[in-house]
All heavy atoms as an XYZ file, in Angstrom:
971
protein
N      76.089    -37.354    138.871
C      75.189    -38.452    138.964
C      73.729    -37.815    139.054
O      73.518    -37.045    139.938
C      75.513    -39.351    140.100
C      74.437    -40.481    140.215
C      76.802    -39.913    140.107
N      72.858    -38.288    138.095
C      71.511    -37.828    138.159
C      70.652    -39.118    138.090
O      70.811    -39.958    137.164
C      71.083    -36.972    136.921
C      69.694    -36.651    136.838
C      72.009    -35.762    136.863
N      69.853    -39.376    139.064
C      68.963    -40.549    139.100
C      69.831    -41.823    138.898
O      69.463    -42.703    138.121
C      67.877    -40.494    138.175
C      66.913    -39.341    138.452
O      66.753    -38.991    139.654
O      66.298    -38.757    137.501
N      70.922    -41.962    139.612
C      71.880    -43.150    139.614
C      72.508    -43.276    138.186
O      73.057    -44.341    137.997
C      71.070    -44.318    140.005
C      70.742    -44.289    141.442
O      71.461    -43.834    142.298
N      69.484    -44.707    141.725
N      72.468    -42.243    137.359
C      73.130    -42.385    136.027
C      74.311    -41.400    136.023
O      74.157    -40.218    136.428
C      72.213    -42.075    134.913
O      71.161    -42.975    134.937
C      72.869    -42.163    133.574
N      75.522    -41.868    135.539
C      76.710    -41.018    135.615
C      76.731    -40.285    134.261
O      76.504    -40.819    133.207
C      77.947    -41.935    135.727
C      78.092    -42.488    137.119
N      78.742    -41.859    138.153
C      77.589    -43.620    137.615
C      78.693    -42.522    139.213
N      78.023    -43.660    138.934
N      77.144    -38.987    134.426
C      77.337    -38.060    133.151
C      78.726    -37.482    133.251
O      79.335    -37.303    134.340
C      76.252    -36.998    133.206
C      74.808    -37.551    132.939
C      74.098    -37.891    134.075
C      74.312    -37.610    131.651
C      72.832    -38.350    133.825
C      73.136    -38.245    131.509
C      72.266    -38.477    132.587
O      71.050    -38.986    132.407
N      79.151    -37.018    132.134
C      80.466    -36.383    131.945
C      80.260    -35.272    130.992
O      79.936    -35.511    129.759
C      81.498    -37.319    131.456
C      82.929    -36.698    131.181
C      83.540    -36.149    132.406
C      83.696    -37.735    130.461
N      80.471    -34.029    131.424
C      80.397    -32.828    130.524
C      81.721    -32.360    130.109
O      82.658    -32.294    131.024
C      79.581    -31.760    131.161
N      81.904    -32.051    128.828
C      83.258    -31.692    128.368
C      83.163    -30.306    127.675
O      82.277    -30.022    126.879
C      83.732    -32.706    127.266
C      85.093    -32.298    126.713
C      83.919    -34.090    127.933
N      84.073    -29.413    127.988
C      84.174    -28.100    127.328
C      85.106    -28.273    126.180
O      86.270    -28.409    126.369
C      84.732    -27.033    128.340
N      84.586    -28.038    124.979
C      85.348    -28.032    123.799
C      85.665    -26.657    123.322
O      84.829    -25.804    123.157
C      84.581    -28.793    122.588
C      84.672    -30.242    122.645
O      85.623    -30.768    123.253
N      83.684    -30.908    122.019
N      86.976    -26.405    123.223
C      87.450    -24.943    122.870
C      87.423    -24.770    121.372
O      86.999    -23.619    120.965
C      88.811    -24.764    123.458
C      89.390    -23.409    123.113
C      88.824    -22.206    123.594
C      90.398    -23.298    122.074
C      89.262    -21.004    123.168
C      90.857    -22.076    121.722
C      90.277    -20.863    122.242
O      90.772    -19.703    121.781
N      87.900    -25.674    120.595
C      88.166    -25.408    119.164
C      88.324    -26.724    118.401
O      88.680    -27.744    118.992
C      89.531    -24.624    119.001
C      89.694    -23.807    117.792
N      90.015    -24.378    116.579
C      89.516    -22.504    117.609
C      90.074    -23.384    115.681
N      89.777    -22.258    116.284
N      88.006    -26.727    117.149
C      88.045    -28.038    116.380
C      89.057    -27.833    115.170
O      88.885    -28.472    114.166
C      86.723    -28.439    115.880
C      86.133    -27.515    114.860
O      86.687    -26.504    114.495
N      84.940    -27.904    114.377
N      90.073    -26.963    115.286
C      91.064    -26.611    114.202
C      90.433    -25.747    113.117
O      91.142    -25.348    112.230
C      91.674    -27.898    113.597
C      92.504    -28.690    114.571
O      93.065    -28.018    115.464
O      92.659    -29.838    114.444
N      89.172    -25.433    113.207
C      88.500    -24.562    112.121
C      87.831    -23.390    112.885
O      88.002    -22.245    112.419
C      87.454    -25.360    111.388
O      88.076    -26.473    110.736
C      86.878    -24.483    110.302
N      87.098    -23.718    113.954
C      86.273    -22.610    114.591
C      86.204    -22.950    116.094
O      86.150    -24.159    116.486
C      84.943    -22.490    113.926
O      84.238    -21.506    114.644
C      84.134    -23.829    114.010
N      86.019    -21.876    116.916
C      85.705    -22.169    118.340
C      84.175    -22.310    118.524
O      83.752    -22.656    119.675
C      86.277    -20.886    118.974
C      86.093    -19.806    117.978
C      86.376    -20.481    116.700
N      83.369    -22.093    117.558
C      81.953    -22.194    117.614
C      81.507    -23.685    117.325
O      81.087    -24.010    116.212
C      81.285    -21.199    116.673
C      81.708    -19.778    116.924
O      81.595    -19.348    118.120
N      82.108    -19.115    115.888
N      81.669    -24.446    118.372
C      81.399    -25.893    118.244
C      80.548    -26.360    119.402
O      80.280    -25.617    120.356
C      82.695    -26.625    118.183
C      83.543    -26.455    119.367
C      83.449    -26.337    116.857
C      84.831    -27.354    119.411
N      80.089    -27.575    119.278
C      79.330    -28.168    120.366
C      80.174    -28.859    121.390
O      81.190    -29.498    121.061
C      78.365    -29.215    119.842
C      77.320    -28.493    118.964
C      76.316    -29.435    118.424
N      75.119    -28.737    118.002
C      73.945    -29.317    117.685
N      73.850    -30.611    117.790
N      72.959    -28.552    117.438
N      79.781    -28.710    122.638
C      80.346    -29.419    123.759
C      79.523    -30.545    124.193
O      78.389    -30.240    124.517
C      80.792    -28.432    124.929
O      81.688    -27.481    124.468
N      80.021    -31.754    124.289
C      79.121    -32.932    124.618
C      78.997    -33.079    126.096
O      79.763    -32.830    126.867
C      79.917    -34.026    123.916
C      81.366    -33.641    124.101
C      81.328    -32.205    123.898
N      77.787    -33.741    126.360
C      77.545    -34.376    127.587
C      77.368    -35.801    127.328
O      76.618    -36.241    126.527
C      76.232    -33.814    128.254
C      76.229    -32.333    128.412
C      75.960    -34.493    129.505
C      74.951    -31.668    128.709
N      78.223    -36.622    128.033
C      78.238    -38.077    127.803
C      77.456    -38.745    128.944
O      77.446    -38.237    130.097
C      79.645    -38.608    127.853
C      80.454    -38.125    126.755
C      81.334    -37.031    126.849
C      80.425    -38.782    125.434
C      82.097    -36.603    125.793
C      81.157    -38.345    124.396
C      82.020    -37.290    124.606
O      82.802    -36.782    123.452
N      76.786    -39.832    128.644
C      76.097    -40.604    129.657
C      76.751    -42.027    129.703
O      77.016    -42.619    128.664
C      74.624    -40.748    129.244
C      73.783    -41.581    130.195
C      72.330    -41.620    129.694
O      72.081    -41.975    128.465
N      71.342    -41.306    130.539
N      76.976    -42.523    130.954
C      77.520    -43.906    131.021
C      76.443    -44.842    130.684
O      75.398    -44.963    131.332
C      77.982    -44.043    132.496
C      78.715    -45.427    132.737
C      79.981    -45.474    131.903
C      79.077    -45.493    134.247
N      76.702    -45.572    129.647
C      75.742    -46.580    129.110
C      75.854    -47.886    129.800
O      76.741    -48.144    130.707
N      74.912    -48.854    129.514
C      74.927    -50.170    130.168
C      76.121    -50.933    129.792
O      76.525    -51.861    130.425
C      73.655    -50.868    129.745
C      72.396    -50.250    130.373
C      71.190    -51.066    130.216
O      71.199    -52.156    129.621
N      70.049    -50.493    130.580
N      76.818    -50.527    128.721
C      77.999    -51.248    128.273
C      79.218    -50.889    129.106
O      80.289    -51.467    128.924
C      78.313    -50.885    126.765
O      78.694    -49.556    126.652
N      79.014    -49.833    129.989
C      80.211    -49.386    130.738
C      80.986    -48.370    130.025
O      82.007    -47.864    130.572
N      80.496    -47.850    128.928
C      81.145    -46.906    128.125
C      80.344    -45.551    128.122
O      79.107    -45.591    128.065
C      81.500    -47.308    126.728
C      82.345    -48.566    126.591
C      82.478    -49.071    125.284
N      83.163    -47.950    124.529
C      84.050    -48.175    123.605
N      84.383    -49.372    123.218
N      84.681    -47.166    123.026
N      81.026    -44.415    128.044
C      80.333    -43.168    127.841
C      79.896    -42.977    126.504
O      80.655    -43.121    125.507
C      81.198    -42.021    128.386
C      81.290    -41.834    129.859
C      82.352    -42.335    130.550
C      80.285    -41.248    130.545
C      82.387    -42.216    131.935
C      80.301    -41.111    131.908
C      81.407    -41.621    132.560
N      78.658    -42.584    126.271
C      78.074    -42.338    124.973
C      77.485    -40.959    124.990
O      77.078    -40.423    125.979
C      76.995    -43.308    124.707
C      77.375    -44.757    124.749
C      76.292    -45.779    124.949
O      75.136    -45.366    124.942
O      76.573    -47.000    124.973
N      77.498    -40.276    123.812
C      76.963    -38.911    123.738
C      75.492    -38.897    124.116
O      74.650    -39.693    123.510
C      77.206    -38.255    122.341
C      76.488    -36.904    122.208
C      78.718    -38.240    121.993
N      75.207    -38.094    125.033
C      73.802    -37.861    125.526
C      73.134    -36.703    124.883
O      71.979    -36.596    124.481
C      73.826    -37.774    127.000
C      72.504    -37.322    127.640
C      71.379    -38.165    127.715
C      72.474    -36.050    128.243
C      70.208    -37.702    128.258
C      71.243    -35.682    128.853
C      70.110    -36.453    128.882
N      73.912    -35.572    124.932
C      73.469    -34.260    124.426
C      74.651    -33.392    124.038
O      75.753    -33.551    124.538
C      72.605    -33.597    125.520
C      72.008    -32.219    125.173
C      71.231    -31.669    126.250
O      70.886    -32.334    127.304
N      70.760    -30.374    126.041
N      74.413    -32.445    123.137
C      75.508    -31.571    122.761
C      75.013    -30.132    122.975
O      73.879    -29.778    122.588
C      75.947    -31.798    121.264
C      76.497    -33.158    121.166
C      77.545    -33.315    120.100
O      78.358    -32.327    120.008
N      77.545    -34.276    119.381
N      75.883    -29.288    123.536
C      75.542    -27.896    123.805
C      76.258    -26.983    122.850
O      77.484    -27.219    122.656
C      75.857    -27.433    125.204
C      75.291    -28.347    126.367
C      75.861    -27.848    127.724
C      73.795    -28.304    126.408
N      75.576    -25.979    122.262
C      76.261    -25.033    121.425
C      77.201    -24.073    122.341
O      76.662    -23.557    123.248
C      75.231    -24.180    120.624
C      74.566    -24.929    119.612
O      75.097    -25.881    119.008
O      73.370    -24.621    119.389
N      78.449    -24.047    122.025
C      79.426    -23.318    122.783
C      80.299    -22.511    121.919
O      80.384    -22.712    120.690
C      80.238    -24.210    123.779
O      80.832    -25.182    122.958
C      79.383    -24.877    124.806
N      81.074    -21.526    122.546
C      81.887    -20.630    121.756
C      83.272    -20.580    122.483
O      83.482    -19.793    123.376
C      81.257    -19.276    121.613
C      79.913    -19.255    121.142
N      79.572    -19.504    119.818
C      78.655    -19.198    121.792
C      78.313    -19.543    119.569
N      77.777    -19.339    120.784
N      84.183    -21.469    122.056
C      85.449    -21.510    122.745
C      85.222    -21.799    124.214
O      85.857    -21.269    125.092
N      84.490    -22.847    124.463
C      84.229    -23.288    125.884
C      85.485    -23.625    126.625
O      86.344    -24.429    126.123
C      83.220    -24.384    125.951
N      85.688    -23.069    127.765
C      86.903    -23.311    128.551
C      86.604    -24.136    129.841
O      87.550    -24.698    130.451
C      87.577    -22.051    128.898
O      86.723    -21.219    129.657
N      85.317    -24.152    130.286
C      85.071    -24.867    131.492
C      83.585    -25.188    131.583
O      82.783    -24.492    131.033
C      85.458    -23.998    132.741
C      85.419    -24.830    134.010
O      85.550    -26.013    134.025
O      85.281    -24.201    135.024
N      83.266    -26.181    132.297
C      81.820    -26.652    132.552
C      81.774    -26.971    134.015
O      82.590    -27.713    134.530
C      81.369    -27.796    131.697
C      79.983    -28.194    132.040
C      81.477    -27.535    130.292
N      80.755    -26.437    134.713
C      80.606    -26.680    136.187
C      79.239    -27.270    136.450
O      78.229    -26.580    136.041
C      80.790    -25.403    136.911
C      80.560    -25.385    138.371
C      81.781    -25.897    139.176
O      82.814    -26.306    138.557
O      81.670    -25.876    140.417
N      79.127    -28.354    137.102
C      77.856    -28.941    137.508
C      77.497    -28.527    138.912
O      78.438    -28.457    139.762
C      77.872    -30.492    137.435
C      76.691    -31.095    138.011
N      76.744    -31.641    139.283
C      75.418    -31.324    137.562
C      75.550    -32.202    139.559
N      74.756    -32.019    138.535
N      76.268    -28.215    139.175
C      75.820    -27.959    140.550
C      74.398    -28.254    140.757
O      73.687    -28.359    139.726
C      76.156    -26.442    140.996
C      75.570    -25.404    140.053
C      74.423    -24.700    140.392
C      76.272    -25.016    138.913
C      73.902    -23.727    139.653
C      75.734    -24.027    138.108
C      74.567    -23.404    138.477
N      73.918    -28.366    141.959
C      72.552    -28.693    142.238
C      71.963    -27.639    143.180
O      72.582    -27.286    144.180
C      72.457    -30.055    142.863
C      70.974    -30.437    143.252
C      73.047    -31.180    141.990
N      70.794    -27.098    142.791
C      70.098    -26.213    143.668
C      68.652    -26.771    143.946
O      67.921    -26.985    142.972
C      69.962    -24.764    143.109
C      71.363    -24.240    142.788
C      69.122    -23.881    143.976
C      71.343    -22.845    142.112
N      68.411    -27.003    145.184
C      67.081    -27.569    145.531
C      66.764    -28.821    144.759
O      65.585    -28.929    144.283
C      65.928    -26.546    145.442
C      66.174    -25.302    146.402
O      66.703    -25.505    147.486
N      65.873    -24.157    145.926
N      67.664    -29.646    144.565
C      67.392    -30.918    143.793
C      67.453    -30.832    142.339
O      67.293    -31.771    141.662
N      67.583    -29.555    141.784
C      67.573    -29.359    140.296
C      69.045    -29.247    139.851
O      69.817    -28.487    140.396
C      66.831    -28.162    139.917
O      65.480    -28.268    140.476
C      66.791    -27.911    138.433
N      69.397    -30.093    138.797
C      70.721    -30.039    138.248
C      70.978    -28.962    137.257
O      70.083    -28.665    136.411
C      70.999    -31.422    137.587
C      71.065    -32.520    138.511
N      72.156    -32.950    139.126
C      70.037    -33.345    139.106
C      71.953    -33.943    140.004
N      70.636    -34.176    140.001
N      72.107    -28.336    137.364
C      72.568    -27.157    136.515
C      73.883    -27.468    135.892
O      74.670    -28.156    136.572
C      72.566    -25.921    137.277
C      71.280    -25.429    137.870
N      70.693    -26.009    138.952
C      70.416    -24.476    137.451
C      69.573    -25.416    139.241
N      69.352    -24.539    138.349
N      74.128    -26.864    134.825
C      75.514    -26.826    134.222
C      75.838    -25.326    133.864
O      74.928    -24.677    133.209
C      75.637    -27.644    132.887
C      75.637    -29.096    133.004
C      75.754    -29.794    131.619
C      76.793    -29.583    133.838
N      76.921    -24.830    134.262
C      77.355    -23.550    133.868
C      78.488    -23.695    132.838
O      79.407    -24.524    133.110
C      77.825    -22.710    135.083
N      78.422    -22.962    131.745
C      79.484    -23.082    130.706
C      80.208    -21.793    130.535
O      79.508    -20.716    130.297
C      78.846    -23.532    129.320
C      79.954    -23.525    128.267
C      78.222    -24.879    129.407
N      81.510    -21.777    130.716
C      82.296    -20.516    130.484
C      82.733    -20.485    129.012
O      83.461    -21.433    128.499
C      83.534    -20.598    131.362
N      82.339    -19.496    128.270
C      82.743    -19.336    126.852
C      83.862    -18.297    126.750
O      83.716    -17.155    127.320
C      81.561    -18.847    125.998
C      80.559    -19.992    125.757
O      80.953    -21.167    125.430
N      79.370    -19.794    125.914
N      84.942    -18.680    126.138
C      86.109    -17.758    126.083
C      86.153    -16.914    124.858
O      86.569    -15.725    124.949
C      87.363    -18.638    126.128
C      88.708    -18.028    126.119
C      88.977    -17.334    127.515
C      89.814    -18.990    125.861
N      85.844    -17.366    123.664
C      86.089    -16.676    122.402
C      85.188    -17.292    121.367
O      85.054    -18.532    121.176
C      87.616    -16.889    122.113
C      88.096    -16.120    120.896
C      87.991    -14.772    120.688
C      88.584    -16.873    119.789
C      88.435    -14.123    119.579
C      89.129    -16.220    118.637
C      89.010    -14.820    118.576
O      89.497    -14.200    117.435
N      84.660    -16.468    120.505
C      83.766    -16.885    119.373
C      84.429    -16.748    118.023
O      83.730    -16.877    117.034
C      82.412    -16.269    119.455
C      82.445    -14.729    119.041
O      83.552    -14.247    118.753
N      81.314    -14.134    119.161
N      85.706    -16.436    117.932
C      86.333    -16.271    116.683
C      86.483    -14.784    116.195
O      87.259    -14.487    115.361
N      85.691    -13.960    117.009
C      85.746    -12.498    116.666
C      86.038    -11.745    117.860
O      86.830    -10.821    117.885
C      84.313    -12.076    116.011
C      84.317    -10.670    115.834
C      84.012    -12.892    114.776
N      85.447    -12.067    119.017
C      85.537    -11.356    120.220
C      85.493    -12.284    121.469
O      85.013    -13.352    121.341
C      84.385    -10.257    120.318
O      84.642     -9.522    121.550
C      83.065    -10.901    120.405
N      86.079    -11.701    122.530
C      86.039    -12.419    123.771
C      84.837    -11.882    124.644
O      84.574    -12.406    125.749
C      87.344    -12.257    124.518
C      88.451    -12.995    123.869
C      89.833    -12.858    124.528
N      90.774    -13.775    124.108
C      91.410    -13.710    122.875
N      91.020    -12.807    121.997
N      92.242    -14.647    122.562
N      84.219    -10.861    124.219
C      83.100    -10.215    124.858
C      81.826    -10.930    124.496
O      81.066    -10.501    123.497
C      83.010     -8.782    124.623
C      84.267     -8.034    125.033
O      84.742     -8.288    126.120
N      84.823     -7.139    124.204
N      81.543    -12.137    125.058
C      80.447    -13.000    124.568
C      79.707    -13.480    125.816
O      80.037    -13.291    127.016
C      80.963    -14.179    123.765
C      82.004    -15.003    124.556
C      81.595    -13.737    122.452
C      82.454    -16.231    123.912
N      78.594    -14.183    125.554
C      77.717    -14.660    126.551
C      78.233    -16.083    127.045
O      78.554    -16.858    126.210
C      76.318    -14.844    126.037
C      75.668    -13.541    125.566
C      75.347    -12.622    126.728
O      74.604    -13.036    127.607
N      75.867    -11.375    126.629
N      78.258    -16.337    128.358
C      78.355    -17.608    128.924
C      76.978    -18.000    129.318
O      76.059    -17.184    129.285
C      79.386    -17.649    130.008
O      80.676    -17.423    129.519
N      76.794    -19.203    129.792
C      75.415    -19.683    130.004
C      75.354    -20.675    131.163
O      76.244    -21.336    131.537
C      74.827    -20.324    128.759
N      74.088    -20.621    131.726
C      73.720    -21.627    132.750
C      72.550    -22.405    132.169
O      71.594    -21.894    131.610
C      73.277    -20.952    134.094
C      72.654    -21.994    135.080
C      74.362    -20.157    134.728
N      72.701    -23.689    132.212
C      71.629    -24.674    131.732
C      71.048    -25.405    132.900
O      71.633    -25.589    133.978
C      72.301    -25.783    130.776
C      72.843    -25.186    129.524
C      74.169    -24.647    129.539
C      72.154    -25.284    128.339
C      74.713    -24.175    128.380
C      72.723    -24.799    127.167
C      73.978    -24.158    127.248
O      74.488    -23.701    126.039
N      69.716    -25.763    132.734
C      69.068    -26.434    133.744
C      68.520    -27.707    133.179
O      68.117    -27.767    131.954
C      67.896    -25.536    134.407
C      66.871    -25.244    133.354
C      67.261    -26.346    135.613
N      68.578    -28.849    133.920
C      67.996    -30.080    133.460
C      66.498    -29.976    133.457
O      65.846    -29.878    134.571
C      68.489    -31.193    134.318
C      68.147    -32.662    133.870
C      68.691    -32.913    132.491
C      68.550    -33.690    134.888
N      65.945    -29.924    132.289
C      64.440    -29.739    132.213
C      63.633    -30.948    132.390
O      64.161    -32.076    132.607
N      62.313    -30.822    132.316
C      61.418    -31.975    132.597
C      61.540    -33.044    131.539
O      61.167    -34.203    131.856
C      60.059    -31.307    132.540
C      60.188    -29.962    131.990
C      61.582    -29.579    132.157
N      62.002    -32.729    130.350
C      62.251    -33.735    129.320
C      63.528    -34.494    129.462
O      63.887    -35.386    128.652
C      62.182    -33.069    127.929
N      64.311    -34.187    130.560
C      65.503    -34.874    130.730
C      66.732    -34.354    129.993
O      67.698    -35.033    129.849
N      66.566    -33.132    129.424
C      67.682    -32.528    128.593
C      67.993    -31.179    129.205
O      67.199    -30.533    129.931
C      67.220    -32.225    127.212
C      66.798    -33.483    126.475
C      67.902    -34.400    126.287
N      68.086    -34.712    124.816
C      68.948    -35.643    124.402
N      69.729    -36.287    125.332
N      69.059    -35.859    123.227
N      69.250    -30.778    129.043
C      69.740    -29.455    129.557
C      69.233    -28.356    128.653
O      69.374    -28.438    127.450
C      71.177    -29.405    129.704
C      71.670    -30.107    130.995
C      72.126    -31.399    130.841
C      71.636    -29.497    132.225
C      72.481    -32.145    132.043
C      72.045    -30.226    133.353
C      72.483    -31.535    133.243
N      68.530    -27.316    129.260
C      67.996    -26.221    128.512
C      68.676    -24.929    129.002
O      68.932    -24.894    130.225
C      66.531    -26.149    128.649
C      65.778    -27.451    128.386
C      64.393    -27.405    128.945
O      63.987    -26.487    129.699
O      63.655    -28.391    128.706
N      68.775    -23.933    128.195
C      69.375    -22.678    128.591
C      68.473    -22.019    129.656
O      67.232    -21.802    129.370
C      69.510    -21.674    127.443
C      70.074    -20.294    127.884
C      70.612    -22.272    126.519
N      68.955    -21.749    130.816
C      68.287    -21.072    131.827
C      68.519    -19.550    131.803
O      67.690    -18.699    131.912
C      68.611    -21.558    133.224
C      68.034    -20.903    134.423
C      66.567    -21.058    134.502
C      68.637    -21.385    135.685
N      69.882    -19.255    131.558
C      70.199    -17.876    131.583
C      71.548    -17.696    130.795
O      72.384    -18.557    130.912
C      70.458    -17.361    133.061
C      70.904    -15.981    133.262
C      71.072    -15.553    134.662
O      70.718    -16.336    135.581
N      71.645    -14.422    134.880
N      71.704    -16.531    130.153
C      73.036    -16.203    129.535
C      73.418    -14.935    130.252
O      72.611    -14.128    130.614
C      72.828    -15.994    128.019
C      72.595    -17.368    127.369
C      72.525    -17.152    125.793
O      71.889    -16.191    125.364
O      73.087    -17.915    125.162
N      74.724    -14.749    130.297
C      75.310    -13.475    131.001
C      76.673    -13.133    130.310
O      77.326    -13.991    129.834
C      75.577    -13.777    132.471
C      76.206    -14.982    132.822
C      77.551    -14.887    133.103
C      75.637    -16.228    132.897
C      78.298    -16.062    133.391
C      76.356    -17.339    133.163
C      77.702    -17.308    133.437
N      76.908    -11.876    130.323
C      78.066    -11.332    129.597
C      79.377    -11.712    130.382
O      79.447    -11.656    131.588
C      78.007     -9.739    129.593
N      80.331    -12.228    129.575
C      81.619    -12.439    130.045
C      82.652    -11.919    129.113
O      82.380    -11.587    127.999
C      81.854    -13.976    130.281
O      81.532    -14.705    129.091
C      80.986    -14.565    131.393
N      83.932    -11.924    129.556
C      85.016    -11.287    128.816
C      86.181    -12.306    128.747
O      87.138    -12.173    129.548
C      85.445     -9.972    129.464
C      84.338     -9.096    129.615
N      83.732     -8.326    128.610
C      83.701     -8.689    130.730
C      82.815     -7.660    129.088
N      82.686     -7.821    130.412
N      86.092    -13.249    127.793
C      87.120    -14.309    127.731
C      87.096    -15.161    128.959
O      88.101    -15.233    129.704
N      85.925    -15.722    129.306
C      85.805    -16.489    130.514
C      86.668    -17.692    130.483
O      86.444    -18.644    129.623
C      84.308    -16.865    130.708
N      87.623    -17.856    131.364
C      88.466    -18.936    131.433
C      88.164    -20.041    132.459
O      88.604    -21.176    132.301
N      87.307    -19.729    133.394
C      86.982    -20.631    134.361
C      85.619    -20.143    135.030
O      85.312    -18.992    134.975
C      88.018    -20.687    135.421
C      87.893    -21.886    136.416
O      87.187    -22.878    136.094
O      88.438    -21.878    137.542
N      84.898    -21.225    135.510
C      83.604    -20.920    136.228
C      83.460    -21.825    137.340
O      83.704    -23.053    137.206
C      82.389    -20.825    135.235
C      81.162    -20.275    135.918
C      82.101    -22.286    134.783
C      80.129    -19.905    134.857
N      83.109    -21.313    138.488
C      83.009    -22.144    139.663
C      81.692    -21.811    140.448
O      81.315    -20.595    140.553
C      84.160    -21.935    140.680
C      85.467    -22.367    140.088
C      85.598    -23.880    139.842
O      85.032    -24.608    140.642
O      86.305    -24.147    138.878
N      81.033    -22.768    140.900
C      79.778    -22.670    141.845
C      80.296    -22.810    143.250
O      81.105    -23.661    143.580
C      78.745    -23.686    141.406
C      77.720    -23.777    142.420
N      77.657    -24.647    143.453
C      76.484    -23.075    142.519
C      76.553    -24.451    144.118
N      75.849    -23.503    143.573
N      79.654    -21.974    144.173
C      79.908    -22.142    145.554
C      78.719    -21.594    146.344
O      77.855    -20.886    145.840
C      81.195    -21.441    146.014
C      81.154    -20.007    145.900
C      80.886    -19.175    147.005
C      81.512    -19.327    144.700
C      80.849    -17.849    146.921
C      81.550    -17.953    144.629
C      81.199    -17.162    145.694
N      78.607    -22.028    147.546
C      77.497    -21.656    148.496
C      78.072    -21.010    149.589
O      79.076    -21.472    150.239
C      76.627    -22.837    148.884
C      75.539    -22.402    149.887
C      76.149    -23.553    147.644
N      77.549    -19.791    150.043
C      77.969    -19.057    151.245
C      76.699    -18.620    151.905
O      75.783    -17.961    151.244
C      78.781    -17.864    150.942
N      76.493    -18.890    153.216
C      75.345    -18.497    153.946
C      74.032    -18.886    153.202
O      73.214    -18.051    153.155
C      75.388    -16.986    154.228
C      76.550    -16.570    155.097
O      76.922    -17.391    155.944
N      77.157    -15.440    154.849
N      73.970    -20.137    152.731
C      72.812    -20.662    152.086
C      72.476    -19.916    150.769
O      71.362    -20.125    150.266
C      71.660    -20.695    152.973
C      71.786    -21.597    154.209
O      72.430    -22.702    153.928
O      71.371    -21.307    155.272
N      73.356    -19.201    150.251
C      73.111    -18.466    148.985
C      74.082    -19.003    147.876
O      75.279    -19.236    148.118
C      73.337    -16.959    149.069
O      72.413    -16.514    150.073
C      73.100    -16.274    147.708
N      73.568    -19.363    146.675
C      74.391    -19.997    145.657
C      74.973    -18.842    144.770
O      74.281    -17.893    144.450
C      73.495    -20.827    144.722
C      73.048    -22.092    145.437
N      73.758    -23.307    145.296
C      72.013    -22.225    146.294
C      73.021    -24.162    146.073
N      72.004    -23.564    146.688
N      76.249    -19.019    144.412
C      76.984    -18.069    143.586
C      77.716    -18.769    142.495
O      78.090    -19.928    142.604
C      78.048    -17.325    144.427
C      77.505    -16.485    145.568
C      77.297    -16.986    146.847
C      77.115    -15.123    145.358
C      76.823    -16.284    147.840
C      76.649    -14.412    146.417
C      76.438    -14.945    147.614
O      75.995    -14.185    148.661
N      78.007    -18.032    141.363
C      78.861    -18.452    140.364
C      80.040    -17.330    140.268
O      79.694    -16.241    140.238
C      78.145    -18.509    138.926
C      77.257    -19.696    138.715
C      76.596    -19.582    137.332
C      78.117    -21.033    138.770
N      81.202    -17.895    140.260
C      82.362    -16.988    140.105
C      82.975    -17.306    138.700
O      83.189    -18.424    138.320
C      83.426    -17.269    141.173
N      83.188    -16.193    137.910
C      83.816    -16.329    136.575
C      85.143    -15.705    136.598
O      85.266    -14.489    137.042
C      82.910    -15.675    135.591
C      83.508    -15.749    134.142
C      81.472    -16.320    135.553
N      86.130    -16.356    136.052
C      87.450    -15.774    135.847
C      87.490    -15.341    134.439
O      87.692    -16.107    133.495
C      88.583    -16.829    136.148
N      87.327    -14.027    134.217
C      87.393    -13.362    132.949
C      88.930    -13.132    132.590
O      89.600    -12.534    133.533
C      86.631    -12.095    132.835
C      85.154    -12.284    132.857
O      84.705    -13.016    132.043
N      84.415    -11.666    133.820
N      89.393    -13.435    131.459
C      90.790    -13.383    131.136
C      91.067    -12.026    130.531
O      92.037    -11.282    130.918
C      91.248    -14.526    130.294
C      91.078    -15.865    131.008
C      92.705    -14.290    129.753
C      91.372    -17.104    130.198
N      90.363    -11.687    129.419
C      90.526    -10.416    128.754
C      89.439    -10.051    127.865
O      88.681    -10.965    127.515
C      91.878    -10.349    127.979
C      91.866    -11.410    126.728
C      92.971    -11.061    125.741
O      93.112     -9.947    125.408
N      93.625    -12.082    125.353
N      89.269     -8.828    127.497
C      88.206     -8.391    126.667
C      88.591     -8.132    125.244
O      87.862     -7.538    124.453
C      87.455     -7.159    127.279
C      88.366     -5.916    127.306
O      89.537     -5.979    126.774
O      87.901     -4.953    127.892
N      89.854     -8.540    124.935
C      90.373     -8.201    123.556
C      91.280     -7.058    123.557
O      92.016     -6.723    122.607
N      91.190     -6.161    124.561
C      92.043     -4.951    124.673
C      92.924     -5.022    125.849
O      94.059     -4.664    125.793
C      91.129     -3.713    124.737
C      91.929     -2.458    124.920
C      90.198     -3.659    123.483
N      92.315     -5.434    127.022
C      93.084     -5.411    128.234
C      92.888     -6.580    129.063
O      91.876     -7.292    128.957
C      92.761     -4.115    129.035
O      93.515     -4.159    130.296
C      91.223     -4.174    129.431
N      93.851     -6.933    129.896
C      93.655     -8.054    130.903
C      93.188     -7.448    132.241
O      92.879     -8.185    133.200
C      95.064     -8.696    131.157
C      95.455     -9.514    130.019
C      96.489     -8.982    129.086
C      95.063    -10.805    129.787
C      96.836     -9.709    127.992
C      95.508    -11.559    128.707
C      96.371    -10.977    127.846
O      96.846    -11.720    126.739
N      92.953     -6.138    132.281
C      92.494     -5.488    133.504
C      90.928     -5.401    133.408
O      90.350     -4.421    133.018
C      93.071     -4.096    133.586
C      92.718     -3.406    134.938
O      92.219     -4.007    135.868
N      92.957     -2.145    134.976
N      90.323     -6.501    133.801
C      88.882     -6.668    133.740
C      88.199     -6.353    135.107
O      88.699     -6.957    136.137
C      88.445     -8.111    133.263
C      89.159     -8.411    131.961
C      86.931     -8.213    133.201
C      88.756     -7.613    130.781
N      87.195     -5.551    135.119
C      86.578     -5.280    136.423
C      85.130     -5.532    136.365
O      84.484     -5.625    135.389
C      86.786     -3.772    136.720
C      88.244     -3.407    136.859
C      88.432     -2.013    137.394
O      87.570     -1.386    137.987
N      89.600     -1.470    137.059
C-alpha cells in the first residue's frame, strides 16, 4: 500500500519463448480490479520483495536466468518522485531463486537464495 493505493508486483519467469520479459506491477483501480501500473524488465524473475526504508518504497527483484546464463544481475528499485519505480542498484546473483528483506539492529538487509551458477549448486 502506497498512499492508500494497493499494488501487486508479479515476478514473471518465462513466456514460452524467452525468460527476458517484463514483470508487471498492478494498481488497484477504482473499479476494484487490478490494472497494469508499470512493467519492469526482468530476466527469468523468480521473486519480488517490497520493503520500506525511512518512508521510501523499494522493490527487490530476483532474476534467475536470462536464456544464456544464471550469472546475471538482480535489482533493487526505488519509488521515484514521478511515482514510478526506478533502478536504484543492480547486483550480481547466480540463479537467484528467492530474495527477502529483513531488519536486524536497525540495519536493513537483503538475503538472496542463489540456486546455481550453471556449473555447480555449491554457491558461496
